[in-house]
C-alpha positions in Angstrom: 111.1 178.3 18.9 110.2 174.8 19.1 106.7 174.1 18.2 105.1 170.2 19.7 102.7 168.5 17.5 100.8 165.6 19.2 103.0 162.8 19.0 105.8 165.1 19.8 103.8 165.9 22.9 103.3 162.2 24.4 106.8 161.7 23.7 107.8 164.7 25.5 105.1 164.3 28.9 106.2 160.7 29.2 109.7 161.2 29.1 109.3 164.1 31.8 107.5 161.5 33.7 110.6 158.9 33.3 114.0 161.1 34.1 112.6 164.0 36.5 112.2 163.8 40.3 108.8 164.9 41.7 108.0 168.5 43.3 107.8 167.6 46.9 104.9 164.8 46.8 102.4 166.5 44.2 101.4 164.2 41.7 98.4 161.8 40.8 100.3 158.9 38.6 99.1 156.2 35.9 99.6 153.1 37.7 100.2 151.5 33.5 103.1 154.8 33.4 104.3 153.8 36.9 107.7 152.2 35.5 108.3 156.5 34.7 108.0 157.0 38.5 109.4 153.7 40.6 112.8 155.1 41.1 111.3 158.2 42.7 109.4 155.6 45.0 111.9 153.8 45.7 114.5 156.5 46.1 111.9 157.4 48.9 111.7 154.7 50.7 109.3 152.0 49.0 110.6 148.6 48.4 108.7 147.2 45.6 108.8 146.8 41.7 106.4 148.8 38.9 105.2 145.5 38.0 103.4 144.9 41.5 101.9 148.2 41.5 100.4 147.5 38.1 100.1 144.5 35.9 97.8 143.1 33.2 100.2 139.7 33.1 100.0 138.8 36.7 98.3 139.8 40.1 99.1 142.7 41.4 98.2 145.7 43.8 95.6 146.7 41.4 93.7 143.8 41.8 92.7 144.4 45.1 91.5 148.0 44.3 88.3 148.9 43.7 85.7 152.0 42.5 83.3 152.1 45.2 79.9 153.1 43.7 80.4 156.1 41.7 82.8 157.9 43.6 84.8 156.5 46.2 87.5 154.0 46.5 87.9 150.5 48.4 90.1 147.7 48.8 90.4 144.3 49.2 91.0 142.9 52.9 90.4 138.7 52.1 89.9 135.7 49.8 86.9 135.8 50.5 86.0 139.0 49.3 86.3 141.2 52.4 86.2 144.9 51.6 86.8 148.1 53.6 86.3 151.7 52.6 84.9 154.8 54.5 81.9 155.0 57.0 80.7 158.1 54.9 81.1 156.2 51.4 78.3 153.3 52.9 76.5 156.0 55.1 73.4 156.2 52.4 73.4 152.0 52.3 73.6 151.8 55.9 71.0 154.7 56.0 68.0 152.9 54.1 68.6 149.6 56.2 67.8 151.8 59.2 64.8 152.6 60.8 63.6 153.9 64.8 63.6 150.7 65.8 66.6 149.4 64.2 68.5 152.4 63.8 72.5 150.6 62.2 73.0 154.8 62.2 73.3 155.3 65.6 74.1 151.9 67.0 76.2 150.6 63.7 76.1 146.5 62.1 77.3 143.9 62.7 76.6 140.5 60.5 77.5 137.7 62.9 77.1 135.2 59.8 77.1 135.2 56.2 73.4 135.0 55.9 73.1 138.2 58.0 75.4 140.2 55.4 73.0 142.8 53.5 72.1 143.5 50.0 72.6 146.6 48.7 70.3 147.2 45.4 72.2 149.6 42.8 75.8 149.6 44.6 78.7 148.0 42.2 82.0 148.1 42.8 84.6 147.7 39.9 88.1 145.9 39.6 90.3 147.4 36.6 90.9 145.1 34.2 94.0 147.2 32.5 94.4 150.7 31.1 96.2 151.4 27.6 97.7 154.5 26.0 95.0 154.7 22.8 95.5 158.1 21.7 96.4 157.6 18.3 93.5 155.1 17.3 90.8 158.1 18.9 92.6 160.5 16.8 92.9 158.1 13.4 91.4 160.0 10.6 91.8 163.5 12.1 92.9 166.1 9.3 94.3 169.7 10.0 91.7 171.3 7.8 88.8 169.2 9.5 86.4 171.8 11.0 86.1 171.5 14.9 82.9 170.0 14.8 83.6 167.0 12.3 86.5 166.6 14.6 84.7 166.2 17.2 81.9 164.0 15.5 85.1 161.2 14.4 86.6 161.1 17.5 83.0 160.1 19.5 83.3 157.8 16.7 86.7 156.5 17.6 86.1 156.4 20.8 82.4 154.2 20.3 84.3 151.4 18.6 87.0 151.6 21.2 85.0 150.4 23.6 82.5 148.2 21.4 85.7 146.3 21.2 86.8 146.6 24.9 83.5 145.1 26.4 82.4 142.5 23.8 83.6 139.5 25.5 80.5 140.5 28.2 80.7 139.5 31.8 80.5 142.7 33.4 83.0 144.3 31.3 83.0 147.9 31.3 85.0 151.0 29.5 85.8 154.2 28.9 88.2 156.4 26.6 89.1 159.5 29.1 90.8 163.0 27.8 94.0 163.6 29.3 96.0 167.0 29.4 92.5 168.2 28.0 92.7 165.7 25.1 96.3 166.1 24.4 96.2 162.4 25.6 93.4 159.5 25.7 93.4 156.7 27.9 91.3 153.4 27.6 89.9 151.7 31.1 88.6 148.6 30.9 86.5 147.0 33.9 84.8 144.4 35.6 81.6 145.4 37.9 80.5 143.2 40.3 76.4 144.0 41.2 76.2 141.9 44.5 78.0 143.5 47.4 76.5 143.4 50.7 77.2 145.1 54.1 79.2 143.5 56.5 80.1 145.7 59.1 79.7 149.6 60.6 80.6 151.0 63.2 78.4 153.1 65.5 78.0 157.2 64.0 79.8 158.3 67.3 82.7 156.4 65.8 82.3 156.6 61.9 81.2 159.6 61.9 82.8 161.1 65.2 83.2 164.8 65.6 80.4 165.3 62.6 80.9 167.9 60.7 82.8 170.4 63.3 85.2 167.7 62.8 85.2 167.4 59.6 88.0 167.8 57.2 89.9 169.0 60.1 92.7 167.8 62.0 93.5 166.1 64.9 90.9 163.8 63.9 89.4 161.2 65.5 87.5 159.6 63.4 86.4 155.7 62.9 85.1 156.3 58.8 85.1 153.1 58.0 82.5 150.3 56.7 82.5 147.1 55.9 81.4 145.1 52.7 81.0 141.6 50.9 81.4 141.1 47.2 79.5 137.9 45.7 80.1 136.5 42.3 78.4 133.3 40.6 79.8 130.1 41.1 82.6 131.1 38.3 83.2 134.0 40.4 82.0 136.4 37.1 79.6 139.4 38.1 75.8 138.5 39.1 73.2 140.1 39.8 71.8 139.6 43.7 71.4 135.8 44.6 71.3 133.6 47.4 73.2 131.1 45.4 76.2 133.6 44.8 79.1 133.2 46.7 81.8 135.4 48.0 84.1 136.6 45.0 87.9 135.3 45.2 90.0 138.0 44.4 93.1 138.1 42.2 94.7 139.9 45.1 93.8 140.6 48.8 96.2 143.4 50.8 98.4 141.6 53.5 97.6 144.1 56.8 100.6 145.7 58.5 100.2 146.1 62.3 103.8 147.9 62.5 102.0 151.3 62.1 103.5 154.4 60.9 106.1 157.6 62.8 106.9 160.3 60.6 109.3 160.2 58.0 107.8 156.7 56.7 107.0 156.2 53.1 103.1 156.2 51.7 101.7 155.3 49.0 97.7 156.3 48.1 96.3 153.8 45.9 92.6 155.1 44.7 90.2 156.5 42.1 90.8 160.5 42.9 88.0 162.5 41.5 88.5 166.0 40.2 91.6 168.0 40.3 92.1 171.5 38.0 95.8 172.3 38.5 96.4 174.0 34.9 94.0 176.3 35.5 94.2 180.0 34.4 94.0 182.6 37.0 90.7 184.0 35.8 88.7 180.8 36.6 91.1 180.6 40.5 89.7 183.9 40.8 86.3 183.3 40.2 85.7 180.4 42.4 88.0 182.2 45.4 85.4 184.7 44.9 81.8 184.6 44.0 81.3 180.4 43.1 82.6 179.5 46.7 81.0 182.0 48.7 77.6 182.0 47.4 77.6 178.2 47.8 78.9 178.2 51.4 76.1 180.7 51.8 72.7 179.1 50.3 74.3 175.6 52.2 74.6 176.5 55.6 70.9 178.0 55.1 70.1 174.2 53.8 72.3 172.8 56.6 70.5 174.8 59.2 66.9 174.3 58.0 67.7 170.3 57.9 69.4 170.5 61.6 67.2 172.2 63.1 64.2 169.5 62.4 67.0 166.4 62.8 67.5 167.7 66.2 64.0 167.6 67.1 63.4 163.7 66.0 65.2 160.8 66.2 62.9 160.0 63.0 64.0 162.8 60.4 67.2 162.2 61.9 67.6 158.9 60.0 65.8 160.9 57.5 68.6 162.6 56.4 71.6 161.8 58.1 72.5 161.3 54.7 71.1 164.1 52.5 72.9 166.6 55.7 76.1 165.0 55.4 76.1 165.3 51.2 75.6 169.0 51.6 78.0 169.5 54.8 80.7 168.0 52.6 81.1 170.5 49.7 80.5 173.3 52.0 83.5 172.7 54.6 85.5 172.2 51.8 84.8 175.3 50.1 85.4 177.3 52.9 88.8 175.9 53.5 89.4 176.2 50.1 88.4 180.0 49.7 90.5 180.4 53.0 93.8 178.2 51.3 93.2 180.8 47.9 93.4 184.1 49.7 96.0 183.3 52.4 98.4 181.6 50.1 97.5 184.5 47.1 97.1 182.0 44.7 95.0 184.2 42.1 98.5 186.4 41.9 101.1 183.4 41.9 99.3 182.3 38.8 98.8 185.8 37.4 102.2 186.1 37.4 103.0 182.7 35.9 101.1 183.3 33.3 103.3 187.0 33.2 105.8 185.3 32.8 104.1 182.8 30.2 103.5 185.3 27.8 106.7 186.6 27.5 108.3 182.9 27.0 105.2 182.6 23.8 105.8 186.1 22.7 106.2 185.1 18.8 105.0 181.1 18.9 101.7 180.0 18.6 101.2 180.4 22.2 101.5 184.0 21.7 98.1 185.4 23.5 96.4 182.6 24.6 96.5 183.2 28.1 94.8 185.9 27.1 92.0 184.5 25.0 91.1 182.2 28.3 90.8 185.5 30.4 88.2 187.2 27.5 86.0 183.6 27.5 85.9 183.3 31.4 84.5 187.1 31.3 81.7 185.8 29.1 81.1 182.5 30.4 81.3 183.9 34.0 76.9 185.3 34.4 76.0 182.8 33.1 77.7 180.1 34.9 76.8 181.8 37.7 73.2 180.9 37.0 74.1 177.3 36.5 75.2 176.9 39.5 72.5 178.9 41.8 70.2 176.6 39.3 72.1 173.5 40.7 72.4 175.1 44.8 68.6 176.4 45.0 66.3 175.0 42.2 67.8 171.5 42.5 67.8 171.7 46.3 64.0 171.2 46.3 63.1 168.1 46.5 59.0 169.0 45.4 59.9 170.2 42.6 62.6 166.9 42.0 60.0 164.9 42.6 57.2 166.5 40.3 60.2 165.8 37.4 59.8 161.6 38.4 63.3 162.7 40.2 62.4 161.9 43.9 64.0 159.6 45.8 62.7 156.9 48.7 59.8 159.0 49.9 60.7 157.3 53.5 63.2 159.6 53.7 61.2 162.7 52.7 60.3 165.6 55.1 57.6 168.0 54.4 58.5 171.0 56.5 62.5 170.4 56.0 61.4 171.2 51.9 58.7 173.6 52.7 61.0 176.0 54.3 63.9 174.9 51.7 61.4 175.8 49.0 61.1 179.7 50.5 64.5 179.8 51.6 66.3 179.0 48.3 63.7 180.5 46.0 63.9 183.8 47.3 67.6 183.3 47.3 67.5 182.5 43.4 64.9 185.1 43.0 67.6 188.0 44.4 70.7 186.7 42.8 69.8 186.6 39.1 68.7 188.9 37.1 65.2 188.1 35.3 66.6 187.3 32.7 68.2 183.9 33.1 64.4 182.9 34.9 62.0 181.6 33.0 58.7 183.5 31.7 56.7 181.4 34.0 58.9 182.3 37.2 58.6 185.8 36.7 54.8 185.9 35.6 53.6 183.5 39.0 55.6 185.2 41.4 54.2 188.0 40.7 50.6 186.8 41.5 51.3 186.0 44.8 52.4 187.8 48.4 54.6 186.6 49.5 57.3 183.6 48.4 55.4 181.9 51.9 52.2 182.3 50.0 53.4 181.0 46.2 55.4 177.6 48.7 51.7 176.9 50.1 50.2 177.0 46.4 52.5 174.6 45.1 53.0 172.1 47.6 49.4 172.1 48.1 48.4 171.4 43.9 50.6 168.9 41.8 49.8 170.5 39.3 51.3 174.2 40.1 54.5 172.1 41.1 54.5 170.5 37.9 54.6 173.5 35.6 56.9 174.9 38.3 59.5 172.3 37.9 59.1 171.7 33.9 59.4 175.6 33.7 63.0 176.1 35.8 64.2 172.9 34.2 63.7 173.2 30.6 64.6 177.1 30.7 68.2 175.2 32.3 68.4 172.6 30.1 67.4 174.7 26.9 68.6 178.3 27.6 71.8 177.5 30.4 72.9 174.4 30.0 74.0 175.0 26.0 75.3 178.1 26.8 77.6 176.5 29.8 78.7 173.7 27.5 79.5 175.5 24.2 81.8 177.5 26.7 83.4 174.8 27.7 84.4 173.2 24.7 85.4 177.0 23.4 87.6 177.1 27.1 88.9 173.7 26.6 90.2 173.4 23.3 92.1 176.8 24.2 93.0 174.8 26.9 94.9 171.9 24.7 97.5 174.3 23.3 97.8 176.0 26.6 98.7 172.9 28.6 101.0 172.3 25.1 102.2 175.5 26.0 102.9 175.3 29.5 104.8 171.8 28.9 107.3 173.3 27.0 107.0 176.1 28.8 108.4 174.4 31.8 110.2 171.2 30.4 111.8 171.0 33.9 108.3 170.1 35.4 106.4 167.3 35.7 103.0 166.8 34.8 100.9 164.5 36.0 97.0 164.7 34.5 94.5 165.7 36.0 92.0 163.4 38.3 89.1 161.9 36.5 87.5 159.2 39.2 90.1 156.5 37.1 92.7 154.1 38.9 96.0 157.0 40.3 98.8 156.7 42.3 99.6 159.0 45.1 103.2 158.4 47.9 104.5 160.9 49.6 105.4 160.2 53.7 104.0 160.5 57.6 103.9 164.2 58.1 103.1 166.8 60.2 102.5 170.2 59.6 102.4 173.7 60.6 98.4 175.8 59.7 100.0 179.0 61.6 102.3 180.3 63.6 103.5 178.8 66.4 101.6 175.5 65.8 103.0 172.0 64.9 100.5 169.7 64.2 102.1 165.7 65.3 101.0 163.3 62.2 99.1 160.7 65.0 96.3 161.4 67.2 95.3 158.4 69.3 92.1 157.2 71.7 93.5 159.9 74.4 92.1 162.2 71.5 88.3 160.6 71.6 88.0 160.5 75.3 89.1 164.3 75.8 86.4 165.6 73.0 83.9 162.9 74.7 80.4 164.9 75.9 77.1 163.1 76.1 75.0 165.9 75.6 76.3 166.2 72.0 75.3 164.0 69.4 78.3 164.6 67.5 80.5 163.6 70.2 78.7 161.0 72.6 81.1 157.9 72.3 79.6 154.1 72.9 79.5 153.8 76.6 81.5 150.5 75.9 84.0 152.5 74.5 84.5 154.8 77.8 84.7 151.9 80.0 87.2 150.0 77.4 89.7 152.8 77.8 88.9 153.7 81.8 90.3 150.4 82.2 93.9 151.2 81.2 96.1 150.4 78.5 94.6 152.1 75.9 95.7 155.4 75.8 98.5 155.5 72.9 95.7 153.0 70.4 96.7 155.0 67.3 93.4 156.6 65.1 94.2 158.7 62.6 97.6 159.6 60.8 98.6 162.3 58.0 100.8 161.6 55.4 101.5 164.2 52.2 100.0 162.3 49.2 98.3 164.1 46.9 94.3 163.0 47.3 91.1 164.6 46.6 87.5 163.0 46.5 87.2 160.2 45.0 90.2 159.3 47.3 88.0 158.2 50.1 88.5 154.9 50.8 91.5 154.0 49.1 94.6 151.6 50.6 97.2 153.4 52.3 99.7 151.4 52.0 103.5 151.1 53.7 107.0 150.9 51.6 106.0 146.9 51.4 102.4 147.4 49.7 100.8 146.5 52.9 97.9 148.3 54.3 98.3 150.3 56.8 95.3 152.5 56.9 92.4 153.9 54.6 92.3 157.5 53.1 89.6 159.9 54.3 89.9 163.4 54.1 92.5 166.2 53.6 93.4 169.0 56.2 90.5 172.1 55.8 94.2 174.5 55.1 95.3 172.2 52.2 91.8 171.6 50.5 93.2 174.3 47.8 95.2 171.6 46.4 92.6 170.8 44.0 93.6 174.0 42.3 97.5 174.1 43.5 99.1 171.5 45.8 101.0 173.3 48.1 103.6 170.8 49.9 104.1 172.3 53.3 100.1 172.5 54.2 98.5 170.0 52.0 98.2 166.7 54.0 96.0 163.7 53.8 94.0 162.4 56.2 94.0 158.3 56.8 92.4 155.9 59.6 95.2 153.7 61.1 94.2 150.0 60.3 95.0 149.5 63.9 91.7 151.2 64.8 89.8 149.1 62.5 90.7 146.1 64.1 90.1 147.5 67.3 86.7 148.5 66.3 85.5 144.7 65.3 87.0 143.1 67.9 86.0 145.5 71.1 82.6 147.0 70.0 81.6 144.9 67.3 82.9 141.7 68.7 82.9 140.2 65.4 86.5 138.8 66.1 85.4 136.2 63.1 86.4 138.6 60.4 90.0 138.6 61.8 90.5 135.0 60.8 89.5 135.9 57.3 92.3 138.3 56.9 96.3 138.3 56.2 98.8 140.1 58.2 102.3 140.8 58.2 103.4 141.0 61.7 
């Protein structure tokens, strides 16, 4: 039986990427290694070269893509620093500029001159300068007989040296070294971070969030999910803090826009920063997510959302205060529902278990024998502690009063005490009921017995800052000193086994393409425009239109009450077939929000913003039959800029292919 050492593992992994076709349109591929996928991309319709996608010697498509903020993607659409991303990615910044007098969430915002563009303290964008395989350098000095602690200490030291060397030139350079395939491979990512990013335009929420949480993750989708920003730089085009003296950034590359549109079967290519996937994990983790984690988190967030919505519906001011918070809570809440449903419907736990049985039969007599049992035992020991860990995050940390007591509160203008008080009662009751006292600090157990009800305890905590600080400190100290270290220790042990399991899987399935799990670094995902069948006798076509918006329009429901201007435009005629969104088979996840969607010529045809609800389990397993990404058609963006924003001057900055 062949056994792989680390070097041989990398060689085989790279050669697999080079010569084998992809399984359907699954995969999130590293741009620096895209030459190993380019043949398959071209066979599926792509007309450019690997050098056009990623190059360190000349401007390439990568130079028009940014990591927007801490968890989205954006793209450059002019040579004057103009940037598109999703409305939901810019939502928090739009909200911070909003007030009852200037409700940019409700009414939209359009800067009609550079002077009207709004600065956003704390918002950054990062351009990838380069990435490279540094596995050998990270593992330099590692000896087989070293203890795990010494190995990890040396790896940390080596990574520190690599990062220091990569950023020594300054000028906004940032770097990270990320493990791939559970530490079997390491890549260095070097970015240049720009710190002056200004809001240029955003449609009304009735367009940018059309359908609200009802339509979120669903198809057909009719959401104009975009916002527009501009990057500013100093006189040398380098990163600088906000200053009126700064000038629009001149990018190495910006996207040419295609207005030809899409049809079923067209090649599509998403270039963005997917956040996190777990494609190669053990069935016991999938079972925990399906049976415990997702259902419990869904229930807790259902309660929180109900509390927020009750008060938001009563007051415009509260709606503005909590719109961003509500959206943040609701997004994962809806996703988890689709994920749980998809895992059950597609019987992913039995699928994984059957795979593990085949793997163990193959692994008999090798160093991989019994590895799936080791993982099962580790999860059995970890899961009760991890459940408590998740409960803390979903209950204790959801109470703003306790965060404020620790000095972690947000902007006071975005705080509404009645919501927080009701949340305190609901979340602390759920926390107390769900967890054994061994997972709670003694202070909590003692104080709980001193009050006649959770309502009474709430009144005391909100009336007495010292009580709030004591409770917050006790809960957080227990979390940080007890639960978190245990979870981290288990995760280290689990990841160590996964490192071997990953090697074993690649030996076991030599015919399979393996791509690294997403980790918020730049990736390529390619596929084609295609509808899907969510259930028997139903087929969803892949393009939605303005007609669908009018069909859903309802002035009595906030999320479906479109601007009167849009109704008037439609009534004038000629816009029935105005495209809005489209589906494709690209493999995406969180972090891909705002990613450019490109055609076969590398031209911008849309912005990725979502996945279909039935396919959200793609973070754990990709099903080519139902996993679809949802993108906003760029022609709808242009339509809204012109007809709703009356910001035609922005179109003059852009380059069009047709």
